[in-house]
One Martini backbone bead per residue (centre of mass of N, CA, C, O) as a GRO file, in nm:
protein
  339
    1MET     BB    1  -0.297   1.610  -2.123
    2LEU     BB    2  -0.155   1.290  -2.102
    3ARG     BB    3  -0.035   1.173  -1.788
    4LEU     BB    4   0.258   0.929  -1.817
    5SER     BB    5   0.512   1.025  -1.587
    6LEU     BB    6   0.430   0.955  -1.251
    7ASN     BB    7   0.277   0.696  -1.162
    8GLU     BB    8  -0.030   0.708  -1.144
    9ASN     BB    9  -0.356   0.640  -1.068
   10PRO     BB   10  -0.603   0.587  -1.314
   11LEU     BB   11  -0.847   0.539  -1.089
   12GLY     BB   12  -0.770   0.678  -0.848
   13PRO     BB   13  -0.907   0.711  -0.559
   14SER     BB   14  -1.056   0.605  -0.305
   15PRO     BB   15  -1.377   0.656  -0.216
   16LEU     BB   16  -1.323   0.619   0.090
   17ALA     BB   17  -1.099   0.847   0.096
   18VAL     BB   18  -1.275   1.080   0.017
   19GLU     BB   19  -1.480   1.065   0.246
   20ALA     BB   20  -1.270   1.092   0.474
   21MET     BB   21  -1.169   1.381   0.389
   22GLN     BB   22  -1.435   1.525   0.425
   23ARG     BB   23  -1.477   1.470   0.727
   24ALA     BB   24  -1.187   1.602   0.815
   25LEU     BB   25  -1.235   1.907   0.755
   26SER     BB   26  -1.386   1.994   1.023
   27ALA     BB   27  -1.075   1.965   1.169
   28SER     BB   28  -0.876   2.190   1.042
   29HIS     BB   29  -0.820   2.364   1.327
   30LEU     BB   30  -0.637   2.109   1.385
   31TYR     BB   31  -0.391   1.944   1.466
   32PRO     BB   32  -0.223   1.684   1.393
   33ASP     BB   33  -0.105   1.381   1.441
   34HIS     BB   34   0.236   1.341   1.455
   35GLU     BB   35   0.227   1.010   1.472
   36ALA     BB   36  -0.014   0.867   1.344
   37ASN     BB   37  -0.141   0.637   1.518
   38PRO     BB   38  -0.378   0.501   1.380
   39LEU     BB   39  -0.204   0.430   1.133
   40ARG     BB   40   0.015   0.270   1.276
   41GLU     BB   41  -0.185   0.056   1.397
   42ARG     BB   42  -0.291  -0.045   1.130
   43LEU     BB   43  -0.027  -0.129   1.007
   44ALA     BB   44   0.066  -0.323   1.234
   45GLY     BB   45  -0.177  -0.521   1.181
   46PHE     BB   46  -0.116  -0.581   0.886
   47TYR     BB   47   0.203  -0.676   0.951
   48ARG     BB   48   0.266  -0.777   1.241
   49ILE     BB   49   0.364  -0.531   1.419
   50GLN     BB   50   0.491  -0.267   1.569
   51PRO     BB   51   0.438   0.066   1.585
   52GLN     BB   52   0.745   0.140   1.664
   53ASP     BB   53   0.820   0.030   1.351
   54ILE     BB   54   0.671   0.301   1.259
   55LEU     BB   55   0.701   0.572   1.012
   56VAL     BB   56   0.529   0.864   0.939
   57THR     BB   57   0.511   1.042   0.625
   58ASP     BB   58   0.532   1.284   0.363
   59GLY     BB   59   0.619   1.057   0.211
   60SER     BB   60   0.888   0.868   0.095
   61THR     BB   61   1.077   1.113   0.035
   62ALA     BB   62   1.082   1.216   0.328
   63GLY     BB   63   1.220   0.958   0.435
   64LEU     BB   64   1.482   1.003   0.283
   65GLU     BB   65   1.557   1.270   0.399
   66ILE     BB   66   1.574   1.215   0.711
   67ILE     BB   67   1.787   0.989   0.686
   68ALA     BB   68   2.005   1.170   0.556
   69ARG     BB   69   2.015   1.383   0.791
   70THR     BB   70   2.115   1.172   1.004
   71VAL     BB   71   2.390   1.034   0.838
   72LEU     BB   72   2.469   1.276   0.663
   73GLY     BB   73   2.754   1.457   0.518
   74PRO     BB   74   3.028   1.595   0.520
   75GLY     BB   75   3.246   1.320   0.432
   76ARG     BB   76   3.016   1.155   0.315
   77ASN     BB   77   2.832   0.855   0.183
   78ALA     BB   78   2.660   0.718  -0.084
   79VAL     BB   79   2.495   0.423  -0.235
   80THR     BB   80   2.424   0.338  -0.576
   81SER     BB   81   2.255   0.329  -0.872
   82ALA     BB   82   2.240   0.375  -1.168
   83GLY     BB   83   1.937   0.434  -1.295
   84SER     BB   84   1.778   0.575  -1.059
   85PHE     BB   85   1.640   0.757  -0.845
   86ILE     BB   86   1.656   1.106  -0.865
   87GLU     BB   87   1.657   1.167  -0.542
   88TYR     BB   88   1.926   1.056  -0.446
   89PRO     BB   89   2.117   1.290  -0.553
   90ILE     BB   90   1.958   1.523  -0.436
   91ILE     BB   91   1.969   1.451  -0.131
   92THR     BB   92   2.269   1.423  -0.102
   93LYS     BB   93   2.348   1.712  -0.197
   94SER     BB   94   2.177   1.865   0.023
   95VAL     BB   95   2.393   1.740   0.267
   96GLY     BB   96   2.698   1.729   0.150
   97ALA     BB   97   2.723   1.465  -0.005
   98GLN     BB   98   2.826   1.170  -0.153
   99LEU     BB   99   2.777   0.992  -0.464
  100ILE     BB  100   2.778   0.647  -0.542
  101GLU     BB  101   2.782   0.496  -0.868
  102VAL     BB  102   2.674   0.211  -1.023
  103PRO     BB  103   2.622   0.003  -1.262
  104LEU     BB  104   2.410  -0.139  -1.446
  105LYS     BB  105   2.235  -0.473  -1.442
  106ASN     BB  106   2.003  -0.571  -1.629
  107ASP     BB  107   1.846  -0.296  -1.547
  108GLY     BB  108   1.979  -0.321  -1.252
  109PHE     BB  109   2.107  -0.402  -0.969
  110ASP     BB  110   2.442  -0.423  -0.843
  111LEU     BB  111   2.522  -0.553  -0.551
  112ASP     BB  112   2.812  -0.629  -0.562
  113ALA     BB  113   2.907  -0.345  -0.636
  114VAL     BB  114   2.785  -0.195  -0.403
  115ALA     BB  115   2.952  -0.348  -0.180
  116GLN     BB  116   3.239  -0.258  -0.308
  117ALA     BB  117   3.176   0.065  -0.269
  118ILE     BB  118   3.223   0.041   0.017
  119ASN     BB  119   3.346   0.274   0.267
  120PRO     BB  120   3.437   0.439   0.554
  121ASP     BB  121   3.224   0.686   0.449
  122THR     BB  122   2.982   0.506   0.457
  123ARG     BB  123   2.607   0.541   0.554
  124LEU     BB  124   2.445   0.484   0.268
  125ILE     BB  125   2.174   0.297   0.104
  126PHE     BB  126   2.022   0.290  -0.218
  127PHE     BB  127   1.734   0.057  -0.267
  128ALA     BB  128   1.544  -0.025  -0.546
  129ASN     BB  129   1.242  -0.252  -0.500
  130PRO     BB  130   1.172  -0.171  -0.753
  131ASN     BB  131   1.302  -0.014  -1.010
  132ASN     BB  132   1.359   0.352  -1.077
  133PRO     BB  133   1.279   0.325  -1.431
  134THR     BB  134   1.304   0.000  -1.510
  135GLY     BB  135   1.113  -0.228  -1.334
  136THR     BB  136   1.312  -0.410  -1.182
  137LEU     BB  137   1.406  -0.716  -1.006
  138THR     BB  138   1.542  -0.831  -0.710
  139PRO     BB  139   1.608  -1.102  -0.576
  140VAL     BB  140   1.600  -1.236  -0.272
  141GLU     BB  141   1.876  -1.376  -0.258
  142GLU     BB  142   2.037  -1.128  -0.329
  143THR     BB  143   1.948  -0.941  -0.096
  144GLU     BB  144   2.048  -1.132   0.141
  145ARG     BB  145   2.350  -1.130   0.063
  146PHE     BB  146   2.382  -0.827   0.088
  147LEU     BB  147   2.290  -0.777   0.385
  148ARG     BB  148   2.539  -0.950   0.498
  149LYS     BB  149   2.771  -0.744   0.382
  150VAL     BB  150   2.671  -0.507   0.551
  151PRO     BB  151   2.751  -0.292   0.762
  152GLU     BB  152   2.610  -0.157   1.051
  153SER     BB  153   2.709   0.143   0.977
  154VAL     BB  154   2.516   0.091   0.737
  155ILE     BB  155   2.236   0.217   0.583
  156VAL     BB  156   1.948   0.053   0.450
  157ILE     BB  157   1.740   0.149   0.177
  158LEU     BB  158   1.436   0.003   0.110
  159ASP     BB  159   1.261   0.074  -0.187
  160GLU     BB  160   0.892   0.003  -0.185
  161ALA     BB  161   0.686   0.181  -0.369
  162TYR     BB  162   0.596  -0.102  -0.552
  163PHE     BB  163   0.485  -0.339  -0.376
  164GLU     BB  164   0.203  -0.428  -0.471
  165PHE     BB  165   0.280  -0.485  -0.766
  166ALA     BB  166   0.509  -0.687  -0.707
  167GLU     BB  167   0.331  -0.889  -0.544
  168TYR     BB  168   0.133  -0.953  -0.776
  169PHE     BB  169   0.344  -1.058  -0.985
  170ALA     BB  170   0.470  -1.281  -0.812
  171ALA     BB  171   0.212  -1.451  -0.776
  172ARG     BB  172   0.174  -1.496  -1.089
  173ARG     BB  173   0.500  -1.605  -1.123
  174GLY     BB  174   0.606  -1.775  -0.880
  175VAL     BB  175   0.757  -1.562  -0.683
  176PRO     BB  176   0.951  -1.398  -0.475
  177TYR     BB  177   0.998  -1.071  -0.347
  178THR     BB  178   0.980  -1.028  -0.012
  179ARG     BB  179   1.137  -1.002   0.345
  180ALA     BB  180   1.112  -0.737   0.516
  181LEU     BB  181   0.991  -0.829   0.796
  182GLU     BB  182   1.234  -1.006   0.859
  183TRP     BB  183   1.475  -0.815   0.809
  184ILE     BB  184   1.410  -0.602   1.039
  185ARG     BB  185   1.479  -0.813   1.267
  186GLU     BB  186   1.790  -0.893   1.158
  187TYR     BB  187   1.845  -0.580   1.071
  188PRO     BB  188   1.941  -0.283   1.232
  189ASN     BB  189   2.013  -0.121   0.927
  190LEU     BB  190   1.700  -0.141   0.823
  191LEU     BB  191   1.498   0.031   0.579
  192VAL     BB  192   1.152   0.064   0.481
  193LEU     BB  193   0.970   0.182   0.199
  194ARG     BB  194   0.644   0.325   0.166
  195THR     BB  195   0.324   0.395  -0.006
  196PHE     BB  196   0.010   0.588  -0.108
  197SER     BB  197   0.062   0.682  -0.419
  198LYS     BB  198  -0.017   0.435  -0.582
  199VAL     BB  199  -0.242   0.212  -0.538
  200HIS     BB  200  -0.416   0.434  -0.364
  201GLY     BB  201  -0.415   0.733  -0.502
  202LEU     BB  202  -0.241   0.959  -0.292
  203ALA     BB  203  -0.020   1.159  -0.407
  204GLY     BB  204  -0.141   1.453  -0.328
  205LEU     BB  205  -0.105   1.393   0.004
  206ARG     BB  206   0.140   1.272   0.130
  207VAL     BB  207   0.197   0.926   0.212
  208GLY     BB  208   0.419   0.758   0.422
  209TYR     BB  209   0.652   0.480   0.521
  210CYS     BB  210   0.846   0.324   0.785
  211LEU     BB  211   1.033   0.032   0.829
  212GLY     BB  212   1.171  -0.075   1.150
  213PRO     BB  213   1.376  -0.057   1.391
  214HIS     BB  214   1.328   0.129   1.674
  215PRO     BB  215   1.609   0.258   1.731
  216LEU     BB  216   1.636   0.379   1.444
  217LEU     BB  217   1.367   0.529   1.420
  218GLU     BB  218   1.402   0.719   1.663
  219ARG     BB  219   1.640   0.869   1.540
  220VAL     BB  220   1.504   0.966   1.281
  221ALA     BB  221   1.250   1.118   1.405
  222GLU     BB  222   1.408   1.373   1.494
  223MET     BB  223   1.381   1.488   1.172
  224LYS     BB  224   1.090   1.536   1.195
  225ARG     BB  225   0.833   1.717   1.117
  226MET     BB  226   0.579   1.891   1.226
  227PHE     BB  227   0.272   1.804   1.113
  228CYS     BB  228   0.323   1.670   0.809
  229VAL     BB  229   0.044   1.510   0.833
  230SER     BB  230  -0.254   1.543   0.759
  231GLN     BB  231  -0.573   1.473   0.843
  232PRO     BB  232  -0.680   1.396   0.554
  233ALA     BB  233  -0.452   1.201   0.496
  234GLN     BB  234  -0.477   1.006   0.733
  235ALA     BB  235  -0.782   0.933   0.665
  236ALA     BB  236  -0.737   0.820   0.379
  237ALA     BB  237  -0.532   0.597   0.441
  238LEU     BB  238  -0.713   0.436   0.624
  239ALA     BB  239  -0.939   0.386   0.409
  240ALA     BB  240  -0.763   0.254   0.185
  241LEU     BB  241  -0.691  -0.004   0.338
  242GLU     BB  242  -1.007  -0.102   0.318
  243ASP     BB  243  -1.007  -0.094  -0.014
  244ASP     BB  244  -0.978  -0.378  -0.178
  245ALA     BB  245  -1.134  -0.327  -0.445
  246HIS     BB  246  -0.959  -0.107  -0.547
  247ILE     BB  247  -0.687  -0.256  -0.540
  248GLN     BB  248  -0.775  -0.485  -0.727
  249ARG     BB  249  -0.838  -0.310  -0.978
  250THR     BB  250  -0.560  -0.190  -1.008
  251LEU     BB  251  -0.392  -0.452  -1.042
  252GLN     BB  252  -0.552  -0.580  -1.280
  253ASN     BB  253  -0.518  -0.353  -1.481
  254ASN     BB  254  -0.207  -0.348  -1.474
  255ALA     BB  255  -0.152  -0.636  -1.573
  256GLU     BB  256  -0.316  -0.634  -1.837
  257GLN     BB  257  -0.184  -0.369  -1.962
  258ALA     BB  258   0.109  -0.460  -1.950
  259GLN     BB  259   0.086  -0.692  -2.150
  260TRP     BB  260  -0.031  -0.549  -2.388
  261LEU     BB  261   0.179  -0.312  -2.415
  262THR     BB  262   0.429  -0.492  -2.443
  263GLU     BB  263   0.346  -0.628  -2.700
  264GLN     BB  264   0.312  -0.383  -2.882
  265LEU     BB  265   0.602  -0.259  -2.841
  266THR     BB  266   0.759  -0.522  -2.930
  267GLY     BB  267   0.639  -0.518  -3.223
  268LEU     BB  268   0.800  -0.239  -3.281
  269GLY     BB  269   1.102  -0.280  -3.144
  270VAL     BB  270   1.090  -0.263  -2.837
  271ARG     BB  271   1.254  -0.258  -2.539
  272VAL     BB  272   1.075  -0.455  -2.271
  273PRO     BB  273   1.093  -0.514  -1.970
  274PRO     BB  274   0.975  -0.668  -1.722
  275THR     BB  275   0.732  -0.573  -1.502
  276TRP     BB  276   0.683  -0.457  -1.132
  277THR     BB  277   0.489  -0.220  -1.203
  278ASN     BB  278   0.320   0.092  -1.325
  279PHE     BB  279   0.542   0.066  -1.555
  280LEU     BB  280   0.739   0.134  -1.851
  281TYR     BB  281   1.050   0.041  -2.004
  282CYS     BB  282   1.178   0.208  -2.303
  283ASP     BB  283   1.414   0.087  -2.519
  284LEU     BB  284   1.507   0.261  -2.808
  285GLN     BB  285   1.820   0.264  -2.904
  286ARG     BB  286   1.792   0.580  -2.884
  287GLU     BB  287   1.721   0.893  -2.895
  288ALA     BB  288   1.443   0.997  -2.694
  289GLY     BB  289   1.364   1.296  -2.705
  290PRO     BB  290   1.212   1.322  -2.980
  291VAL     BB  291   0.985   1.134  -2.904
  292ALA     BB  292   0.883   1.288  -2.649
  293LYS     BB  293   0.805   1.539  -2.808
  294ARG     BB  294   0.606   1.410  -3.011
  295LEU     BB  295   0.416   1.322  -2.789
  296ALA     BB  296   0.351   1.598  -2.676
  297ALA     BB  297   0.223   1.698  -2.943
  298GLU     BB  298  -0.010   1.460  -2.900
  299GLY     BB  299  -0.072   1.471  -2.569
  300ILE     BB  300   0.182   1.298  -2.442
  301GLN     BB  301   0.317   1.225  -2.120
  302VAL     BB  302   0.648   1.144  -2.060
  303LEU     BB  303   0.945   0.997  -1.942
  304GLN     BB  304   1.284   1.129  -1.983
  305PRO     BB  305   1.573   0.989  -1.831
  306GLY     BB  306   1.838   1.163  -1.882
  307ALA     BB  307   1.907   1.263  -1.584
  308TRP     BB  308   1.939   0.940  -1.511
  309GLY     BB  309   2.130   0.822  -1.751
  310LEU     BB  310   1.874   0.769  -1.993
  311PRO     BB  311   1.862   0.868  -2.320
  312HIS     BB  312   1.722   0.590  -2.461
  313ALA     BB  313   1.450   0.644  -2.285
  314VAL     BB  314   1.113   0.562  -2.169
  315ARG     BB  315   0.852   0.634  -1.936
  316VAL     BB  316   0.543   0.461  -1.880
  317THR     BB  317   0.237   0.471  -1.771
  318ILE     BB  318  -0.014   0.257  -1.672
  319GLY     BB  319  -0.326   0.260  -1.779
  320THR     BB  320  -0.584   0.252  -1.923
  321ALA     BB  321  -0.706   0.135  -2.215
  322GLU     BB  322  -0.752   0.406  -2.340
  323GLN     BB  323  -0.487   0.539  -2.271
  324ASN     BB  324  -0.307   0.315  -2.415
  325GLN     BB  325  -0.421   0.355  -2.693
  326ALA     BB  326  -0.337   0.658  -2.716
  327PHE     BB  327  -0.039   0.618  -2.689
  328LEU     BB  328   0.016   0.415  -2.916
  329ALA     BB  329  -0.070   0.592  -3.150
  330ALA     BB  330   0.142   0.817  -3.085
  331PHE     BB  331   0.391   0.629  -3.090
  332ARG     BB  332   0.390   0.535  -3.380
  333LYS     BB  333   0.443   0.820  -3.490
  334ALA     BB  334   0.700   0.890  -3.326
  335TRP     BB  335   0.874   0.629  -3.408
  336GLN     BB  336   0.842   0.664  -3.740
  337ALA     BB  337   0.969   0.917  -3.745
  338PRO     BB  338   1.199   1.107  -3.848
  339GLY     BB  339   1.484   1.159  -3.626
   0.00000   0.00000   0.00000
């Protein structure tokens, strides 16, 4: 089965990360650094911020969870967009809170509607940029207008899991992507999530991090489990940051293959919004479940986000040229089959 459903890096992890993991195994009898201080310091140098403005977690999803546990509970609510990351409703429900979802607008977040949905019981906003599973980007200007509208009593989670891909596409397209490092200094209620799971290819190790103002991060960190990021994971993340060659290969392959695959699918009559991520959102404009099942029968696994409120679409990870050719051949058969 060719797995193109979870947006993993088709080039695998950085070789430097693999070597670092192997070296770290000899210290597996020791508990890891709870604060992940060497990694925090390296990230702080990379972003030119203070280590105290970074919280390392076991994946960015864990970051979502501990923020939700900090501020949500029965009688409180979070606001997000329909057709966004499936973990938002799961996490909100797990802490006994209500999730308010506003409709998509042009396949992405309608931030005006999100702002209007805030009420006295709102404590959290989930905002994915780029959005998952639609791959769309909210312009910087819209994000800044939105942040100015949100009361300080409401925490905004700016989920930038696909940061590196969006930044690369933005540079190629001549537009700004994010001003997150400026915003966390300006807005005391903003937290930005990023991850090592995507461009760095470390999805199986679970390493993510949160950027934000220290007073807020200090409060959130109280909910973090002890020793949750293993020594090999911390070592791999540190090494992956240094492997610029692997990062550039990943970004270049993704951009080239995104263009080719978008052109091919569009030629078949599929609506594919321009992606800012490492996946394509394919609006089939009909029930997508049968197509996904036929693809699986051909050995190709894609995501059918019906549970996300998008029964007419599939999401496919952008793979290598060989993988994408295999997907396209199978998709042609699945797309053209009756029923």
